[in-house]
C-alpha positions as CSV (number, residue, x, y, z in Angstrom):
1,M,174.8,33.5,108.1
2,K,173.8,33.7,104.5
3,L,171.0,35.4,102.6
4,Y,169.9,34.7,99.1
5,A,168.6,37.8,97.3
6,K,167.2,38.8,94.0
7,T,168.5,42.4,94.3
8,I,171.0,44.1,96.6
9,P,172.1,47.7,97.0
10,Q,175.3,48.8,95.4
11,T,176.9,49.2,98.8
12,L,176.4,46.8,101.7
13,P,177.4,47.4,105.3
14,D,180.9,46.3,106.3
15,W,179.5,43.2,108.0
16,A,177.9,41.9,104.7
17,T,179.7,40.6,101.7
18,T,178.5,39.4,98.3
19,V,179.8,35.8,97.9
20,T,178.4,34.8,94.6
21,K,176.5,36.7,92.0
22,G,174.4,34.9,89.4
23,A,172.0,36.1,86.8
24,D,169.1,36.2,89.2
25,L,170.5,35.4,92.6
26,F,173.0,37.0,95.0
27,E,174.5,35.1,97.9
28,V,175.3,37.4,100.7
29,E,177.4,36.4,103.7
30,I,176.7,38.2,107.0
31,N,179.2,38.3,109.8
32,D,176.6,37.9,112.5
33,E,179.2,38.4,115.2
34,H,179.9,42.0,114.0
35,P,178.9,44.6,116.7
36,N,177.1,46.8,114.1
37,F,175.0,43.8,112.9
38,Q,174.2,42.9,116.5
39,S,173.1,46.5,117.1
40,L,170.8,46.3,114.1
41,L,169.3,43.1,115.4
42,E,168.6,44.6,118.7
43,E,167.0,47.6,117.0
44,L,164.8,45.4,114.8
45,A,163.9,42.8,117.5
46,T,160.2,42.4,118.2
47,E,158.1,40.1,120.3
48,I,157.2,37.3,117.9
49,E,155.1,35.5,120.4
50,P,154.7,36.1,124.2
51,G,158.2,35.9,125.7
52,T,160.0,35.2,122.3
53,F,161.9,38.0,120.7
54,G,163.4,37.9,117.2
55,V,163.9,39.7,114.0
56,K,161.7,39.1,110.9
57,A,163.7,38.4,107.8
58,E,161.4,40.8,106.0
59,D,162.4,43.7,108.4
60,L,166.1,42.9,108.1
61,C,166.0,42.8,104.3
62,S,163.9,46.0,104.1
63,R,166.5,47.8,106.2
64,L,169.3,46.5,104.0
65,G,167.6,47.3,100.7
66,I,167.6,43.6,99.8
67,E,164.8,41.8,97.9
68,M,164.8,38.2,99.1
69,S,164.8,35.4,96.6
70,N,161.6,33.4,96.9
71,P,162.0,30.5,94.5
72,N,159.0,28.4,93.5
73,L,158.7,24.8,94.6
74,H,159.8,23.5,91.1
75,Q,163.1,25.4,91.5
76,L,163.6,24.1,95.0
77,V,163.1,20.5,93.9
78,E,165.6,21.0,91.1
79,Q,168.2,22.4,93.6
80,A,167.5,19.6,96.0
81,Q,168.1,17.0,93.2
82,T,171.4,18.7,92.4
83,L,172.5,18.6,96.0
84,I,171.5,14.9,96.4
85,I,173.7,14.0,93.4
86,Q,176.6,16.0,94.9
87,I,176.1,14.2,98.2
88,A,176.0,10.7,96.5
89,E,179.3,11.5,94.7
90,H,181.0,13.1,97.7
91,R,184.2,11.4,98.9
92,E,183.1,11.4,102.6
93,Y,179.7,9.9,101.7
94,K,181.4,7.1,99.7
95,Q,183.7,6.5,102.7
96,L,180.7,6.1,105.0
97,E,179.1,3.6,102.5
98,H,182.5,1.7,102.4
99,L,182.4,1.5,106.2
100,G,179.0,-0.2,106.1
101,Y,176.6,2.8,106.3
102,T,173.2,1.3,105.3
103,P,170.3,3.5,106.5
104,D,166.7,2.3,106.1
105,L,166.2,5.2,103.6
106,N,169.1,6.2,101.4
107,I,170.1,8.8,98.8
108,A,168.3,6.9,96.0
109,D,165.0,7.0,98.1
110,A,165.4,10.8,98.6
111,S,166.0,11.3,94.9
112,T,162.9,9.1,94.1
113,A,160.8,11.1,96.4
114,L,161.8,14.3,94.8
115,T,161.2,12.8,91.3
116,Y,157.6,11.9,92.4
117,L,157.2,15.5,93.7
118,Q,158.4,16.9,90.4
119,W,156.0,14.7,88.4
120,E,153.2,15.9,90.6
121,L,154.2,19.6,90.0
122,D,154.4,19.0,86.3
123,C,150.9,17.4,86.2
124,N,149.5,20.4,88.1
């Protein structure tokens, strides 16, 4: 499991590791099979709706001293555009196309949809 955070404490539990560290974003990998992490989940579990128990990300991050990243929509659209380009250039994707992969909607359609969304955001 991964978390993306704006800030993290200097020391993380042994089941959490900082994977990447950017100017304004930390990528934290969590070993969700670790017994100590499982114990924390059990401790933080609450009934979200009748019969459904879970852990709120806010509660988990608060306990860890992590401030979650909450990018704005403009940033998310830019990230999605970058991912779409990476997918279109990926070797496995190109192999699928070579084998005849022709969906009704394709990578170019997804990119166009994101471009339209970005234009709308820029106008507003």
